C-alpha positions as CSV (number, residue, x, y, z in Angstrom):
1,M,-52.3,17.6,35.9
2,I,-53.3,14.0,35.0
3,K,-54.2,15.2,31.5
4,K,-50.7,16.7,30.9
5,L,-49.1,13.5,32.2
6,V,-51.1,11.3,29.9
7,L,-50.2,13.5,27.0
8,L,-46.5,13.4,27.9
9,V,-46.6,9.6,28.1
10,A,-48.5,9.3,24.8
11,G,-46.0,11.7,23.1
12,L,-43.1,9.6,24.3
13,I,-44.7,6.4,23.0
14,L,-45.4,8.1,19.7
15,V,-41.8,9.3,19.4
16,N,-40.5,5.8,20.1
17,L,-42.8,4.2,17.6
18,L,-41.7,6.7,14.9
19,S,-38.0,6.1,15.8
20,T,-38.4,2.4,15.1
21,Q,-39.8,3.2,11.6
22,F,-37.5,6.0,10.7
23,Y,-33.8,6.0,11.4
24,E,-31.1,8.5,10.3
25,R,-27.5,9.1,11.3
26,I,-26.0,12.5,10.5
27,D,-22.2,12.9,10.0
28,M,-21.2,16.2,11.5
29,T,-17.5,15.9,10.8
30,D,-15.8,18.2,8.2
31,D,-14.0,15.3,6.5
32,D,-17.1,13.0,6.4
33,R,-15.2,10.5,8.5
34,Y,-18.3,8.4,9.4
35,T,-19.9,8.5,5.9
36,L,-19.3,5.3,4.0
37,S,-18.1,5.7,0.4
38,S,-20.1,4.5,-2.6
39,T,-17.5,1.7,-3.1
40,A,-18.0,0.5,0.5
41,L,-21.8,0.5,0.1
42,D,-21.5,-1.5,-3.2
43,Y,-19.5,-4.2,-1.5
44,L,-21.8,-4.3,1.5
45,N,-25.0,-4.4,-0.6
46,D,-23.5,-7.2,-2.8
47,A,-22.8,-9.4,0.3
48,E,-26.0,-11.4,0.7
49,L,-24.7,-13.7,3.5
50,P,-23.8,-12.9,7.2
51,I,-20.5,-11.2,7.7
52,L,-18.6,-12.0,11.0
53,I,-15.7,-9.8,12.2
54,D,-13.5,-10.5,15.2
55,V,-11.4,-7.4,16.2
56,F,-8.3,-8.2,18.4
57,L,-8.3,-4.7,20.0
58,D,-9.5,-5.2,23.6
59,G,-8.0,-5.4,27.0
60,E,-5.2,-3.1,28.3
61,L,-4.2,-0.8,25.4
62,P,-2.1,2.3,25.0
63,A,-4.0,5.6,24.3
64,E,-3.1,5.5,20.6
65,F,-4.5,2.0,20.2
66,L,-7.6,3.0,22.2
67,K,-8.2,5.7,19.6
68,L,-7.8,3.1,16.8
69,K,-10.2,0.8,18.6
70,Q,-12.8,3.6,19.0
71,E,-12.5,4.6,15.3
72,T,-12.8,0.9,14.3
73,R,-15.9,0.5,16.4
74,Q,-17.6,3.5,14.9
75,L,-16.8,2.5,11.4
76,L,-18.1,-1.1,12.1
77,E,-21.3,0.5,13.5
78,E,-21.8,2.3,10.2
79,M,-21.2,-0.8,8.2
80,S,-23.6,-2.9,10.4
81,N,-26.3,-0.2,9.8
82,E,-26.0,-0.8,6.1
83,H,-25.7,-4.6,6.4
84,P,-27.9,-5.9,9.3
85,E,-26.2,-9.3,9.2
86,L,-22.8,-7.9,9.8
87,K,-21.8,-8.8,13.4
88,Y,-18.6,-7.8,15.1
89,E,-16.9,-8.4,18.4
90,F,-13.8,-6.9,20.1
91,I,-11.8,-9.5,21.9
92,D,-8.5,-10.0,23.7
93,P,-7.2,-13.3,22.3
94,T,-4.8,-13.9,25.2
95,E,-7.0,-12.7,28.1
96,G,-6.8,-15.0,31.2
97,L,-4.3,-17.4,29.6
98,N,-1.0,-18.6,31.1
99,E,2.3,-18.1,29.2
100,Q,2.2,-21.5,27.5
101,E,-1.4,-21.0,26.3
102,R,-0.6,-17.5,25.2
103,N,2.3,-18.7,23.1
104,Q,0.0,-21.3,21.5
105,V,-2.6,-18.7,20.7
106,I,0.1,-16.4,19.2
107,Q,1.3,-19.2,17.0
108,Q,-2.2,-20.1,15.9
109,L,-2.9,-16.4,15.0
110,A,0.4,-16.1,13.2
111,R,-0.7,-19.0,10.9
112,E,-3.8,-17.1,10.1
113,G,-1.8,-14.0,9.2
114,V,-2.2,-12.2,12.6
115,Q,1.2,-10.9,13.8
116,A,1.7,-9.7,17.4
117,A,3.2,-6.2,17.9
118,R,5.0,-5.0,21.0
119,T,4.2,-1.5,22.4
120,T,4.4,0.3,25.7
121,I,1.9,1.8,28.2
122,L,3.0,5.0,30.0
123,D,1.4,5.3,33.5
124,Q,2.7,8.0,35.8
125,G,6.1,8.0,34.1
126,K,6.5,4.2,34.1
127,E,6.6,2.3,30.9
128,T,5.1,-1.2,30.7
129,N,5.7,-3.5,27.6
130,I,2.6,-5.2,26.3
131,V,1.7,-7.4,23.3
132,V,-1.1,-6.2,21.0
133,F,-2.8,-7.7,18.0
134,P,-3.8,-4.8,15.7
135,Y,-5.8,-7.1,13.3
136,A,-9.3,-8.3,12.5
137,I,-10.4,-11.5,11.0
138,I,-13.4,-11.3,8.7
139,A,-15.4,-14.5,7.8
140,Y,-17.9,-14.8,5.0
141,D,-19.4,-17.9,3.3
142,G,-16.8,-20.2,4.9
143,K,-13.8,-18.0,3.9
144,R,-11.6,-16.2,6.4
145,T,-8.9,-13.5,6.0
146,A,-6.8,-11.5,8.3
147,I,-7.0,-7.7,8.1
148,P,-4.1,-5.5,9.3
149,L,-5.5,-2.5,11.2
150,L,-2.1,-0.9,12.0
151,K,-0.2,0.4,9.0
152,S,3.5,0.2,8.8
153,V,5.0,3.6,8.2
154,A,8.8,4.1,7.8
155,R,10.5,6.3,10.4
156,S,7.3,7.2,12.2
157,T,6.0,7.3,15.8
158,T,3.3,5.0,17.0
159,E,0.9,8.0,17.0
160,Q,1.7,8.7,13.3
161,R,1.2,5.0,12.4
162,V,-2.2,5.0,14.2
163,N,-3.2,8.2,12.5
164,S,-2.3,6.8,9.1
165,S,-4.0,3.5,10.0
166,I,-7.3,5.3,10.9
167,Q,-7.3,7.0,7.5
168,Q,-7.2,3.6,5.8
169,L,-9.6,1.7,8.1
170,E,-12.5,1.7,5.6
171,Y,-10.1,0.5,2.8
172,Q,-8.7,-2.3,5.0
173,L,-12.2,-3.6,6.0
174,I,-13.7,-3.3,2.6
175,D,-10.6,-4.8,1.0
176,G,-10.9,-7.8,3.4
177,L,-14.6,-8.2,2.5
178,R,-13.7,-8.2,-1.1
179,K,-11.2,-11.0,-0.7
180,V,-13.8,-13.3,0.9
181,S,-17.0,-12.3,-0.8
182,R,-16.2,-11.8,-4.5
183,E,-14.9,-14.2,-7.1
184,K,-11.7,-13.4,-9.0
185,E,-12.8,-12.2,-12.4
186,K,-9.7,-10.7,-14.0
187,S,-6.5,-12.6,-14.9
188,I,-2.8,-11.6,-15.0
189,A,0.0,-13.3,-16.9
190,I,3.5,-13.2,-15.4
191,L,6.0,-13.6,-18.2
192,R,8.7,-16.2,-17.5
193,D,10.8,-16.4,-20.6
194,S,13.4,-13.6,-20.7
195,G,15.5,-14.1,-17.6
196,E,13.1,-12.3,-15.3
197,L,13.2,-12.2,-11.5
198,S,12.7,-15.6,-10.1
199,D,9.4,-16.8,-8.5
200,L,11.0,-16.4,-5.1
201,Q,12.1,-12.8,-5.8
202,I,8.6,-11.7,-6.7
203,A,6.7,-14.1,-4.4
204,D,5.2,-11.4,-2.2
205,F,4.0,-9.3,-5.1
206,I,2.4,-12.4,-6.7
207,R,0.9,-13.4,-3.4
208,S,-0.6,-10.0,-3.0
209,L,-2.0,-10.1,-6.6
210,Q,-3.5,-13.5,-6.0
211,A,-5.8,-12.1,-3.3
212,Y,-7.7,-10.2,-6.1
213,Y,-6.9,-11.8,-9.4
214,K,-6.2,-15.0,-11.2
215,V,-2.4,-15.1,-11.7
216,A,-0.5,-17.6,-13.9
217,P,3.0,-17.9,-15.5
218,F,3.2,-17.4,-19.2
219,G,6.0,-18.0,-21.8
220,I,6.3,-16.3,-25.2
221,E,9.9,-16.9,-26.2
222,F,9.3,-20.7,-25.8
223,V,7.6,-20.7,-29.2
224,T,11.0,-20.3,-30.8
225,T,12.1,-23.8,-29.6
226,S,8.8,-25.6,-30.0
227,D,7.5,-26.7,-33.4
228,S,4.2,-27.8,-31.9
229,V,3.2,-24.3,-30.8
230,Q,2.6,-21.5,-33.3
231,P,3.1,-17.8,-32.5
232,R,-0.6,-17.1,-33.4
233,Q,-1.7,-19.7,-30.8
234,V,0.5,-17.9,-28.2
235,L,-1.0,-14.6,-29.1
236,N,-4.5,-15.9,-28.9
237,A,-3.8,-17.4,-25.5
238,L,-2.2,-14.2,-24.3
239,N,-5.3,-12.2,-25.4
240,Q,-7.3,-14.0,-22.7
241,Y,-5.4,-12.1,-20.0
242,D,-6.3,-8.7,-18.8
243,L,-2.8,-7.7,-17.8
244,V,0.7,-8.9,-18.6
245,I,3.6,-8.3,-16.1
246,E,7.2,-8.3,-17.2
247,A,9.4,-8.3,-14.1
248,K,13.0,-7.2,-14.9
249,P,13.8,-9.1,-18.1
250,T,17.6,-9.6,-18.6
251,I,17.6,-11.2,-22.1
252,A,16.9,-9.2,-25.2
253,F,13.4,-9.7,-26.7
254,S,13.1,-11.4,-30.1
255,Q,11.1,-9.7,-32.8
256,T,8.5,-12.5,-32.4
257,K,8.0,-11.6,-28.7
258,N,7.8,-7.9,-29.5
259,Y,5.2,-8.5,-32.1
260,I,3.1,-10.7,-29.9
261,L,3.2,-8.1,-27.1
262,D,2.4,-5.4,-29.7
263,Q,-0.6,-7.2,-31.0
264,Y,-1.7,-8.0,-27.5
265,L,-1.8,-4.3,-26.8
266,M,-3.6,-3.6,-30.1
267,N,-6.3,-6.0,-28.9
268,G,-6.9,-3.9,-25.8
269,G,-4.4,-5.7,-23.5
270,N,-2.4,-4.0,-20.7
271,L,1.3,-4.2,-19.9
272,L,3.2,-3.6,-16.7
273,L,6.9,-3.4,-17.7
274,A,9.6,-3.1,-15.0
275,A,12.6,-3.0,-17.2
276,D,16.2,-2.5,-16.1
277,P,18.3,-0.7,-18.8
278,I,21.4,-1.0,-16.5
279,I,23.4,-4.1,-15.6
280,M,24.4,-3.7,-11.9
281,E,23.8,-5.8,-8.8
282,N,25.0,-5.5,-5.3
283,D,26.5,-9.0,-5.5
284,S,29.0,-7.6,-8.0
285,L,30.6,-5.4,-5.2
286,A,31.5,-8.5,-3.2
287,N,35.2,-8.6,-4.3
288,E,38.5,-7.5,-2.8
289,Q,38.3,-4.2,-4.6
290,Q,34.7,-3.7,-3.6
291,T,34.2,-2.3,-7.1
292,A,31.9,-3.2,-10.0
293,Y,31.0,-1.7,-13.4
294,A,27.5,-0.6,-14.3
295,L,26.9,-1.4,-18.0
296,P,24.0,-0.7,-20.4
297,R,21.6,-3.5,-21.0
298,D,20.1,-3.9,-24.5
299,L,16.6,-5.5,-24.3
300,N,15.6,-4.7,-27.9
301,L,12.7,-2.6,-26.7
302,D,13.8,0.9,-27.9
303,E,12.0,0.9,-31.2
304,M,8.7,-0.6,-29.8
305,L,8.6,1.8,-26.9
306,F,9.5,4.8,-29.1
307,R,6.3,4.0,-31.2
308,Y,4.3,4.2,-27.9
309,G,5.8,7.6,-27.0
310,L,8.2,6.2,-24.4
311,R,12.0,5.8,-24.2
312,L,14.3,4.1,-21.6
313,K,17.4,6.1,-20.9
314,K,20.5,4.2,-19.9
315,G,22.1,6.9,-17.7
316,L,22.5,5.8,-14.1
317,I,20.7,7.9,-11.6
318,K,22.3,9.1,-8.4
319,D,20.1,11.1,-6.0
320,L,20.8,13.0,-2.8
321,Q,17.3,11.8,-1.7
322,S,18.3,8.2,-1.3
323,G,18.0,5.2,0.9
324,P,20.7,3.4,2.8
325,I,22.8,0.4,2.0
326,A,23.6,-2.0,4.8
327,L,27.1,-3.3,5.1
328,A,28.5,-5.9,7.5
329,T,30.9,-4.7,10.2
330,G,32.8,-6.9,12.7
331,Q,33.5,-10.6,12.3
332,G,32.0,-13.9,13.4
333,R,29.3,-13.6,16.1
334,N,30.1,-9.9,16.4
335,T,29.0,-9.2,12.8
336,Q,26.5,-6.4,12.6
337,Y,25.0,-4.4,9.8
338,E,25.5,-0.7,9.6
339,A,23.5,1.6,7.2
340,F,25.2,4.1,5.0
341,K,23.5,6.6,2.7
342,W,23.8,5.3,-0.9
343,P,23.0,7.7,-3.7
344,Y,22.4,4.8,-6.1
345,Y,19.2,4.0,-4.2
346,P,16.8,6.9,-5.1
347,I,13.7,7.0,-3.0
348,A,10.7,8.8,-4.6
349,S,7.4,10.2,-3.4
350,G,4.6,10.7,-5.8
351,S,2.2,13.7,-6.2
352,Q,-0.7,14.0,-3.7
353,D,-2.9,15.0,-6.7
354,I,-2.6,11.6,-8.3
355,A,-4.7,8.7,-6.9
356,I,-2.0,6.1,-7.5
357,T,0.6,7.9,-5.4
358,K,-1.5,9.8,-2.9
359,N,-0.7,9.0,0.8
360,L,2.0,6.7,-0.5
361,E,5.2,5.8,1.4
362,E,8.5,6.4,-0.3
363,V,9.3,4.0,-3.1
364,K,12.8,2.6,-3.3
365,F,14.7,2.2,-6.6
366,E,18.1,0.4,-7.0
367,Y,20.6,1.3,-9.7
368,T,17.9,2.7,-11.9
369,G,17.8,4.4,-15.3
370,S,15.2,7.0,-16.3
371,I,12.4,7.5,-18.8
372,D,11.7,10.0,-21.6
373,T,8.1,10.8,-22.7
374,L,7.8,11.6,-26.4
375,N,5.1,13.3,-28.4
376,S,2.2,10.9,-29.1
377,S,-1.5,10.7,-28.9
378,N,-1.5,8.8,-25.6
379,R,-2.1,10.4,-22.3
380,K,1.0,10.0,-20.1
381,Q,1.1,10.5,-16.4
382,I,4.4,10.7,-14.5
383,L,4.0,8.8,-11.3
384,L,7.5,8.8,-9.7
385,S,10.6,11.0,-10.3
386,S,13.9,11.6,-8.7
387,S,14.5,14.7,-6.6
388,E,15.8,18.0,-7.9
389,N,19.2,17.0,-6.6
390,T,20.0,14.4,-9.2
391,R,23.0,13.3,-11.1
392,V,22.9,11.3,-14.3
393,V,26.0,9.1,-14.8
394,T,27.0,8.0,-18.3
395,L,27.6,4.3,-18.8
396,P,29.8,2.3,-18.4
397,T,30.9,3.6,-15.1
398,A,32.7,2.1,-12.0
399,I,30.8,1.9,-8.7
400,S,32.8,1.4,-5.6
401,L,32.0,1.1,-1.9
402,S,34.9,3.5,-1.3
403,E,32.5,6.3,-2.3
404,L,31.0,5.9,1.2
405,E,34.3,7.2,2.7
406,R,34.0,10.5,0.7
407,D,31.6,13.3,1.6
408,I,28.8,13.9,-0.9
409,N,29.3,17.2,-2.8
410,P,25.8,18.6,-3.6
411,D,27.3,20.6,-6.4
412,N,27.7,17.4,-8.4
413,Y,23.9,16.8,-8.2
414,Q,22.6,19.6,-10.4
415,S,20.6,17.6,-13.1
416,D,16.9,18.1,-13.3
417,S,14.4,15.7,-11.8
418,Q,14.3,12.4,-13.8
419,I,11.3,10.3,-14.6
420,L,11.5,6.9,-12.9
421,S,8.0,5.5,-13.7
422,V,5.2,6.5,-15.9
423,I,1.8,5.3,-17.0
424,S,0.5,5.8,-20.6
425,Q,-3.1,5.2,-21.6
426,G,-5.1,5.5,-24.7
427,N,-5.1,4.2,-28.3
428,F,-1.6,3.1,-29.4
429,T,-0.2,2.8,-32.9
430,S,1.3,-0.5,-33.6
431,A,5.1,-0.6,-33.6
432,F,4.9,-2.9,-36.6
433,K,2.8,-0.6,-38.8
434,N,4.1,-0.6,-42.3
435,R,6.8,-3.1,-41.3
436,V,7.6,-6.7,-42.1
437,K,6.0,-9.0,-39.5
438,P,7.9,-11.8,-37.9
439,F,5.0,-14.2,-38.6
440,D,1.8,-14.2,-40.6
441,N,-1.1,-12.8,-38.7
442,P,-4.3,-12.2,-40.6
443,D,-5.8,-10.4,-37.6
444,H,-3.1,-7.8,-37.5
445,K,-4.1,-4.4,-36.1
446,D,-2.4,-1.1,-36.7
447,Q,-4.4,0.8,-34.0
448,S,-5.2,-0.4,-30.6
449,N,-8.4,-0.4,-28.6
450,Y,-8.0,1.4,-25.3
451,S,-4.9,0.0,-23.6
452,C,-2.5,0.9,-20.8
453,I,1.3,0.6,-20.4
454,F,3.1,1.1,-17.1
455,L,6.9,1.5,-17.4
456,S,9.4,1.5,-14.6
457,A,13.1,2.2,-15.3
458,D,14.0,-0.2,-12.5
459,G,13.1,-3.9,-12.4
460,D,14.0,-4.2,-8.7
461,I,11.0,-2.1,-7.8
462,M,9.0,-5.4,-7.5
463,K,11.8,-7.6,-6.0
464,N,11.4,-8.7,-2.4
465,Q,14.3,-9.8,-0.2
466,V,14.7,-13.4,0.8
467,D,15.6,-14.6,4.3
468,R,16.5,-18.2,4.9
469,G,14.7,-19.3,1.8
470,Q,11.5,-17.3,2.7
471,P,10.3,-14.2,0.8
472,L,9.9,-11.1,2.9
473,D,7.3,-8.4,2.4
474,L,7.9,-6.4,-0.8
475,G,9.5,-3.1,0.2
476,Y,10.9,-4.3,3.5
477,D,14.7,-4.0,4.0
478,L,15.8,-6.7,6.4
479,R,19.2,-5.2,7.3
480,T,18.0,-1.6,7.9
481,G,14.5,-2.4,9.1
482,Q,12.9,0.2,6.8
483,L,9.7,-0.4,5.0
484,Y,9.1,1.3,1.7
485,G,5.9,1.7,-0.3
486,N,6.8,-0.5,-3.3
487,K,4.1,-3.0,-2.8
488,E,1.3,-0.5,-2.2
489,F,2.5,1.5,-5.2
490,L,2.4,-1.5,-7.5
491,L,-0.9,-2.7,-6.2
492,N,-2.3,0.8,-6.9
493,V,-1.0,0.7,-10.4
494,V,-2.5,-2.8,-11.0
495,N,-5.9,-1.7,-9.5
496,S,-5.9,1.4,-11.6
497,I,-5.1,-0.5,-14.9
498,L,-7.7,-3.1,-14.2
499,A,-10.3,-0.4,-13.3
500,D,-10.4,-1.1,-9.5
501,D,-10.3,2.6,-8.9
502,G,-12.8,2.4,-6.0
503,L,-10.2,0.6,-3.8
504,I,-7.6,3.3,-4.6
505,N,-10.0,6.1,-3.6
506,L,-10.8,4.3,-0.3
507,R,-7.0,4.0,0.4
508,N,-6.6,7.8,-0.2
509,K,-9.1,9.2,2.3
510,D,-7.8,12.1,4.4
511,Y,-8.7,12.5,8.1
512,Q,-7.3,14.7,10.8
513,I,-7.1,12.8,14.0
514,A,-6.5,14.5,17.3
515,F,-4.2,12.8,19.8
516,L,-3.4,13.4,23.4
517,D,0.0,15.0,24.0
518,V,1.3,12.3,26.5
519,E,4.3,14.2,27.6
520,R,2.4,17.5,28.2
521,S,-0.4,15.7,30.0
522,Y,2.0,14.0,32.3
523,D,3.8,17.3,33.1
524,Q,0.5,19.0,33.8
525,R,-1.2,16.1,35.5
526,I,-1.6,17.8,38.9
527,L,-3.3,20.8,37.3
528,W,-5.8,18.6,35.4
529,Q,-6.4,16.4,38.4
530,L,-7.3,19.4,40.5
531,L,-9.5,20.8,37.8
532,N,-11.4,17.5,37.5
533,I,-11.8,17.1,41.3
534,V,-12.2,20.7,42.6
535,A,-14.0,22.3,39.6
536,P,-17.2,20.2,39.9
537,I,-17.3,20.8,43.7
538,L,-17.0,24.5,43.2
539,L,-19.7,24.4,40.5
540,V,-22.1,22.6,42.9
541,F,-21.4,25.1,45.7
542,G,-21.8,28.0,43.2
543,F,-25.1,26.8,42.0
544,G,-26.2,26.1,45.5
545,A,-25.3,29.6,46.7
546,L,-27.0,31.1,43.6
547,F,-30.2,29.0,44.3
548,I,-30.3,30.1,48.0
549,A,-29.7,33.8,47.1
550,L,-32.5,33.7,44.5
551,R,-34.8,31.9,47.0
552,K,-34.2,34.5,49.7
553,R,-34.7,37.3,47.2
554,R,-38.0,35.8,46.1
555,Y,-39.4,35.3,49.6
556,A,-37.9,38.4,51.2
557,H,-41.2,40.3,51.0
């Protein structure tokens, strides 16, 4: 007996010693939910210093947020196993504070980018409003950044938002780590010379880009008014940038600008062009007649784009799948905004088979044209299109708010789906091949290195709204409260162009998260309470009776 006991103790000691030397975790989920991607492992392995993460998901939380907390903890456990110096803590930032102290903490967190969210807890049919902070703050090498853990999803329940958020947890955490642990290597030029959207109107997009890249304004057309700067110098300076962004130009390009952009592409540059082939703004409807005319806009881009296998079409798109326009009703203090379906605001969802558009919220367009793809050697990928219930209106045309008073006739929306944005990649042929050049360029190229062009038929795709002089989140409609996927879409495009595909793949993970049916569980609470209380007692009595019966049977003879 003593020998067996000694062997048992020795065996346990041996197992413990082995377990300290060899450690392995096995992910048994079908979707590899707890297996870190190669991109995440790369970022963790490259981080040589300690990583500190504070997660503000603690205290009294609704069931959905408890699920988010659990998934966040499990993912952080996996990350800490890969990076031993990654430390995390779940805290309730307002626990034990009076109201004044709570308000001070909320304001301090807001300055760091942590926004409070209100939700409810359902307990025995009674709803209680609480404030939660679905954020984490990651600190590395003296840098800190706030990480949103709860994704905003238009027209969704809290459960759906949490489900979507869990799918993107790995992306959000690794994205935050990237912001604080890696230097910005690639650079982006924002063109500011052809009547583009103002800095305030694209402030949120620029701010989002600055978290990853070096971003600077750049002027090309200015060379036409300056004798001290030569076009060749401008081209050489532009070639230092990895991407050029043109945000809704309204002034026609000169041949000099076209040639500089052409040769920039020939030298392996990349272009993100959000061009508006239609002149139409909501402000134009603010007259007594509530009517404005949509007109074609000539940007002098047609010939250049044609050489690249692309064409901007100036027909105005109306779509049954559209977003609302908000109009003021009432007067004075009683003024309110009411949303009306507006077919001039197409909303588009991309294919789930394309990394850039997978798991993407609907993208909103305003008074948009469309795009043709032409035969060329470049690989073109259609990213967003209008629905099958589309109407193409020839310009010029009158647009009136009185249309809201008339029922929409689906029979008038019989055009095929129209391309709204496309990405073209490969080796382009110069638009100035065998043509007179606007200035002498001894380094002229007729064929490009590998380049990429993104073209959108609407410049407003990257315009954020402004409230009291402050830019709002790109894609957020202040008057309707809806949030569209414009910012996420454009960031995916930029990440893809600049070869940050790993981040896109992280964002596109698919998980199936099971949630408790709150309404059903409340209706059947008596049944489940009885099962949880009575069933264990019955099992104990059952096993006891079986044990007594077997004992009697054994010793009956």
